[in-house]
C-alpha positions in Angstrom: 1.9 22.0 -74.6 0.8 21.3 -77.9 0.5 23.8 -81.1 -2.1 23.6 -84.0 -2.6 26.0 -86.8 -5.0 28.2 -84.7 -4.4 27.6 -81.2 -1.5 26.4 -78.4 -3.3 24.2 -76.5 -1.6 24.2 -72.5 -2.1 20.8 -70.6 -1.1 20.0 -67.1 2.8 19.5 -66.7 4.7 17.4 -64.8 3.2 17.2 -61.4 5.5 14.4 -59.5 3.9 11.2 -58.2 0.3 12.5 -58.6 -3.0 12.1 -60.4 -6.5 13.2 -60.2 -5.3 16.4 -58.7 -8.6 19.3 -57.9 -8.4 22.4 -59.5 -9.0 25.1 -56.6 -8.7 28.1 -58.6 -8.3 29.3 -61.9 -6.8 32.9 -63.0 -7.9 33.7 -66.3 -11.4 33.4 -67.9 -11.7 33.0 -71.9 -10.7 36.4 -74.1 -8.1 37.5 -71.0 -4.5 38.7 -72.4 -2.0 36.4 -70.8 2.1 37.2 -70.4 4.4 34.2 -70.6 4.3 33.0 -66.9 1.6 34.1 -65.5 -0.7 31.8 -63.3 -3.3 30.6 -65.1 -4.5 27.6 -62.8 -4.2 26.5 -59.3 -4.1 23.1 -58.1 -3.9 21.0 -54.4 -2.3 17.9 -54.0 -2.0 16.3 -50.6 1.2 18.1 -50.2 1.5 21.2 -51.5 -1.0 24.0 -53.8 0.9 24.6 -57.6 0.1 27.3 -60.4 0.2 26.8 -63.4 2.0 29.2 -65.1 1.6 30.0 -69.1 4.1 28.5 -71.4 3.4 31.7 -73.6 2.2 34.8 -74.0 -1.4 34.9 -75.7 -5.0 35.2 -75.6 -7.3 32.7 -73.5 -10.0 31.3 -76.3 -11.3 28.2 -74.6 -11.3 26.9 -70.7 -11.1 23.0 -70.5 -11.6 23.0 -66.4 -13.7 24.1 -64.3 -13.2 24.7 -60.3 -13.3 21.4 -58.9 -12.6 19.5 -61.7 -9.3 16.7 -60.9 -6.5 16.4 -63.4 -3.5 14.6 -64.2 -0.3 15.3 -66.3 -1.0 15.5 -69.8 -5.0 17.2 -69.4 -5.6 19.8 -71.6 -6.3 23.3 -69.6 -7.1 25.9 -72.1 -6.3 26.8 -75.4 -4.2 30.5 -76.6 -4.2 32.5 -79.2 -0.6 33.3 -79.9 0.4 36.5 -78.8 0.4 38.3 -82.1 -3.4 38.5 -81.6 -4.3 35.5 -84.4 -7.3 34.5 -81.7 -8.8 38.1 -82.5 -11.7 38.9 -84.4 -10.6 40.9 -87.8 -11.6 44.5 -86.7 -12.4 44.2 -83.2 -10.3 45.5 -80.4 -8.8 42.5 -77.6 -11.0 44.5 -74.8 -15.1 44.1 -76.9 -13.9 40.6 -77.8 -13.1 39.6 -74.6 -16.0 41.1 -73.0 -18.0 39.6 -76.1 -16.9 36.0 -75.3 -17.8 36.5 -71.4 -21.0 37.4 -72.3 -21.7 34.7 -75.6 -19.7 31.7 -74.3 -19.4 31.2 -70.1 -17.1 28.7 -69.3 -18.6 25.7 -66.9 -16.7 27.4 -64.3 -19.2 30.7 -64.8 -22.2 28.5 -65.8 -21.4 26.3 -62.7 -20.7 29.4 -60.4 -24.3 31.2 -61.7 -26.3 28.2 -61.6 -28.1 29.5 -58.5 -29.2 32.7 -59.9 -30.5 31.3 -63.1 -32.6 29.1 -61.1 -34.3 32.2 -59.3 -34.9 34.1 -62.7 -37.7 32.2 -63.2 -39.4 34.7 -65.6 -36.3 34.7 -67.6 -36.5 33.0 -71.1 -34.3 29.8 -70.7 -31.8 30.8 -73.3 -31.0 33.8 -71.6 -31.0 32.6 -68.2 -26.7 31.4 -68.2 -25.9 34.6 -69.8 -28.1 37.3 -67.4 -27.6 35.2 -64.2 -23.6 35.7 -65.6 -24.7 39.7 -65.7 -26.7 39.6 -62.4 -23.5 37.4 -60.2 -20.5 37.4 -62.2 -17.8 35.8 -59.7 -14.2 35.9 -59.9 -14.4 34.0 -63.7 -16.3 36.4 -65.1 -14.8 39.6 -63.2 -13.6 41.6 -65.9 -9.8 42.0 -64.7 -6.0 41.1 -66.5 -4.3 37.8 -64.7 -2.0 40.0 -62.3 -5.1 41.8 -60.8 -6.3 38.2 -60.6 -3.3 36.7 -58.6 -3.2 40.0 -56.3 -7.0 39.7 -55.5 -6.2 36.0 -54.4 -3.0 36.9 -52.6 -6.1 39.5 -50.4 -8.6 37.2 -50.3 -10.6 39.8 -51.8 -14.2 38.6 -54.2 -13.1 40.3 -57.5 -17.0 40.1 -57.8 -18.1 43.0 -55.3 -15.3 45.3 -56.1 -16.5 47.9 -59.3 -13.8 48.8 -62.0 -12.4 52.0 -63.0 -10.6 51.0 -66.2 -11.6 51.2 -69.1 -15.0 49.3 -69.9 -15.1 48.8 -66.3 -12.0 46.5 -66.1 -10.6 46.4 -62.4 -7.6 47.5 -62.1 -4.9 46.9 -58.9 -5.5 50.4 -57.8 -9.1 48.9 -57.6 -8.2 46.3 -55.5 -6.0 49.0 -53.2 -9.1 51.1 -52.4 -11.0 48.5 -51.7 -9.4 47.6 -48.5 -9.1 51.3 -47.7 -13.3 52.9 -48.2 -16.4 51.4 -46.0 -17.0 49.5 -49.5 -14.1 47.0 -48.2 -15.6 43.5 -48.1 -17.2 41.9 -45.1 -15.0 39.3 -44.1 -16.9 35.8 -45.5 -18.7 33.9 -43.0 -17.0 30.7 -41.6 -18.7 27.5 -43.3 -21.9 26.1 -41.9 -21.0 24.2 -39.3 -17.4 25.3 -39.1 -18.4 27.0 -35.6 -15.0 29.2 -36.5 -16.1 32.9 -36.8 -13.9 35.5 -39.3 -11.9 38.0 -37.8 -13.7 40.6 -39.0 -11.9 43.4 -41.5 -10.4 46.7 -40.3 -9.1 49.8 -42.0 -5.9 50.1 -41.0 -5.4 53.2 -42.6 -7.7 55.2 -40.2 -4.9 54.8 -37.2 -1.8 55.2 -39.8 0.0 55.0 -42.7 0.1 51.5 -44.1 1.6 49.0 -46.7 -0.2 46.2 -48.3 2.7 43.6 -49.3 1.4 39.9 -50.9 2.6 37.1 -48.6 5.7 35.6 -50.3 4.7 31.9 -52.1 5.6 29.5 -50.0 3.6 31.3 -47.2 0.3 31.3 -48.8 0.9 27.4 -50.2 1.6 26.4 -47.0 -0.6 28.5 -44.6 -3.7 26.6 -45.2 -1.9 23.2 -44.6 -0.9 24.4 -41.0 -4.1 26.2 -40.6 -5.4 22.8 -41.4 -3.3 20.7 -39.3 -3.7 23.0 -36.2 -7.8 23.0 -36.7 -7.5 18.7 -37.0 -5.5 17.7 -35.0 -5.3 18.1 -31.0 -1.5 19.1 -30.1 0.1 18.4 -27.0 3.7 19.7 -26.6 5.7 17.6 -24.5 9.2 19.0 -23.5 13.2 17.5 -22.7 16.8 18.4 -22.8 19.6 16.1 -23.5 23.2 15.8 -22.2 25.4 16.8 -25.7 28.5 17.8 -23.9 30.1 14.4 -25.3 28.7 14.5 -28.6 29.2 17.9 -29.5 32.9 17.5 -29.2 32.7 14.9 -31.2 31.1 16.4 -33.8 33.1 19.4 -33.6 36.2 16.5 -34.9 34.2 15.5 -37.2 33.1 19.1 -38.7 36.6 20.1 -38.7 37.2 17.6 -40.9 34.4 17.9 -43.3 34.8 21.4 -44.2 38.5 20.6 -45.9 36.2 17.8 -47.8 33.7 20.8 -48.7 31.0 19.9 -46.4 29.6 20.6 -42.5 28.6 18.5 -39.8 26.2 19.7 -37.9 24.0 18.3 -34.6 21.0 18.0 -37.1 22.7 14.8 -38.7 23.1 13.2 -35.6 19.3 14.2 -34.3 17.8 12.2 -37.5 19.8 9.3 -36.2 18.5 9.6 -32.3 15.0 10.3 -33.7 15.3 6.8 -36.3 16.3 4.9 -33.1 13.5 5.9 -31.0 10.6 5.5 -33.9 12.3 2.1 -34.3 11.2 1.7 -30.7 8.2 3.4 -30.8 6.7 2.1 -34.2 3.6 4.4 -33.0 5.0 7.6 -33.4 6.6 6.7 -37.2 2.5 6.2 -37.9 -0.5 8.1 -39.8 -4.6 7.7 -38.5 -6.2 5.9 -41.2 -9.0 7.9 -43.0 -11.7 6.6 -41.2 -9.9 7.3 -38.2 -10.2 3.4 -36.5 -6.6 2.4 -37.4 -2.7 3.1 -37.4 -1.2 2.7 -40.5 2.4 1.9 -39.2 5.7 2.6 -41.8 8.4 0.3 -42.0 10.2 3.2 -43.9 11.7 6.0 -41.8 11.8 9.4 -44.2 12.5 12.0 -42.1 11.5 15.9 -43.0 13.6 18.7 -42.5 12.2 22.2 -41.6 14.5 24.6 -43.5 14.6 28.3 -43.4 14.8 30.1 -46.7 14.6 33.7 -47.9 10.8 33.0 -49.4 9.6 30.9 -45.9 9.9 27.4 -44.4 10.2 24.8 -46.6 9.9 20.9 -46.0 12.4 18.6 -47.6 12.8 15.1 -47.3 15.7 12.7 -46.4 14.6 9.4 -47.6 16.1 6.2 -45.9 17.8 7.9 -42.6 17.9 4.4 -41.0 20.8 3.1 -43.6 22.8 6.1 -43.6 25.1 7.3 -41.3 26.2 11.0 -39.7 28.6 11.8 -42.7 26.7 10.2 -45.6 23.6 12.4 -43.8 25.8 15.6 -43.8 26.5 16.0 -47.2 23.2 15.0 -48.2 21.8 17.7 -45.8 24.1 20.3 -47.0 22.5 19.7 -50.2 19.4 19.4 -49.9 19.2 22.5 -48.2 21.3 24.7 -51.5 18.3 23.1 -53.4 15.4 24.4 -51.1 17.2 28.0 -50.7 17.4 28.2 -54.5 14.0 27.2 -54.9 14.9 24.4 -56.5 12.9 21.2 -54.7 10.7 19.6 -57.1 7.1 17.8 -55.2 9.0 14.1 -54.6 11.8 15.9 -52.7 8.9 17.5 -50.4 6.8 13.9 -50.1 7.0 10.8 -48.5 8.0 11.8 -45.0 6.9 9.7 -42.0 8.5 12.5 -39.2 9.5 16.0 -39.0 12.4 18.1 -37.2 12.6 21.6 -37.2 15.7 23.2 -35.9 15.8 27.0 -34.6 19.0 25.9 -32.7 21.0 28.4 -35.5 18.4 31.5 -34.0 17.9 30.8 -30.6 14.8 30.6 -27.7 14.5 28.2 -24.7 11.3 25.8 -26.3 8.4 25.9 -28.6 5.3 24.1 -30.4 6.0 23.1 -33.7 2.8 22.3 -35.3 2.2 18.1 -36.5 3.0 18.1 -40.4 -0.3 15.8 -40.8 -0.9 13.5 -41.7 2.4 12.7 -39.6 1.3 12.5 -36.0 4.9 13.7 -34.4 6.9 16.7 -35.3 10.8 17.0 -32.7 11.4 20.8 -32.4 15.2 21.9 -31.9 16.3 25.3 -30.0 19.9 26.5 -28.9 21.9 24.4 -26.4 23.5 26.2 -23.3 25.6 25.6 -20.9 24.0 24.9 -17.5 25.3 23.6 -13.7 24.1 19.7 -14.0 24.6 18.1 -10.1 26.3 15.1 -11.0 25.7 13.7 -7.2 28.5 15.4 -5.2 28.8 19.1 -6.9 27.3 21.0 -10.3 29.0 20.5 -13.5 29.1 22.8 -16.1 27.5 21.0 -19.0 26.1 22.0 -22.4 22.3 21.1 -22.9 20.5 20.8 -25.2 16.0 21.7 -25.2 13.6 19.5 -27.3 10.5 19.5 -27.7 7.8 17.3 -29.6 4.6 17.9 -30.4 1.8 15.5 -30.9 -1.3 14.2 -32.0 -3.0 13.0 -28.7 -5.5 10.7 -31.0 -2.4 8.0 -31.9 0.3 9.1 -28.8 -0.4 9.6 -25.1 1.8 11.8 -22.7 3.4 8.5 -21.4 4.4 7.4 -24.8 5.6 10.8 -25.8 7.7 11.4 -22.4 9.3 7.7 -23.3 10.0 8.8 -26.8 11.5 12.1 -25.9 13.7 10.4 -23.3 15.0 7.4 -25.4 15.6 10.2 -28.5 18.0 12.2 -25.3 19.5 9.0 -24.1 20.7 8.3 -27.6 22.2 12.1 -28.0 24.0 11.6 -24.8 26.0 8.2 -25.0 27.4 7.5 -28.3 28.1 4.4 -27.9 24.1 4.1 -28.3 23.8 6.3 -31.2 26.5 4.1 -33.2 24.8 0.7 -32.6 
């Protein structure tokens, strides 16, 4: 953030080890009044979607980016007049000034969004065409709405250009958004992109059947949802199920855990799963790979960074534990405790969640018998684990009680076939079943 005599220059903050990150949403227009921490733009890296908040309250003077632009740390986003209204014209109220700016100086985003409409107005004077097109097809960037309303519209997937504002000077309010969900004027579901072949689920007015409440998705789910959807559509998923006898392993784990409690950390089964996974990845390197962008080669990875799905109050996040092949169970247990706490406190950085080569999703603390985890693309496999249970197992002469752990390996069938998946999963289970193998 740079302050000049007449405005604050808001720049792209530290976004981790990323450059040329595309701008996918702009939440403000020139003339809008914003509060500190209001979202200004949304960036999308190959790992996460992130909002850039306003560093101060004020009025947007000039937008320096438009949708589709690629930005890096330090790049100019916009200039912001200070919150005392120093950027306002004397004798003109804020709302009128915002309207004047929107009509007289359309942002690059607005010009781009309305170019088609401007070309269609062949009879209009060239100088007046952009403004006339903006009035005819305003789009979200020119809709008269505050940042909080724009944010809610994005969460509800509503097109602001289709909503008539009831506020002063036609400003769109929160009530206008909620009303658009209930009435017959609710916007129809967007058609699938050309060639996608996947029709949208039609919108419904659920209030016709009984009381309803609209509750925006938590931020983490809004961010992760599109990535999960993309993976499910692009990766041909197959899931292989197996189970491991962890009777001896769990007894040993409990001994370690008892000693660890005195030192302030816990030893869970997850640390052993990570070690077993690395052993299997070393044995079957194709599972520790990614498809090349051209889909004609494998990129084999010589590092073993394991992503761990962590349940937080806001949703599921996947921090990455690096160099698992170089760490023992004790070191991994301590690191897992630390990273899980940072995840629950919302203190993970972009670097903390990048670079994984394989992922483990454990529901053991909750329950279940099996499930199909979604591959964390561009990885090619993910291990799902549910709660272990005592089962009668035939030992050749009689049934004996054994503690069995169900595991589920979901994989990209373009890279991993059924035989490889079965061998990988069996190797992993054998590591868990024999402590001598696991510590080698």
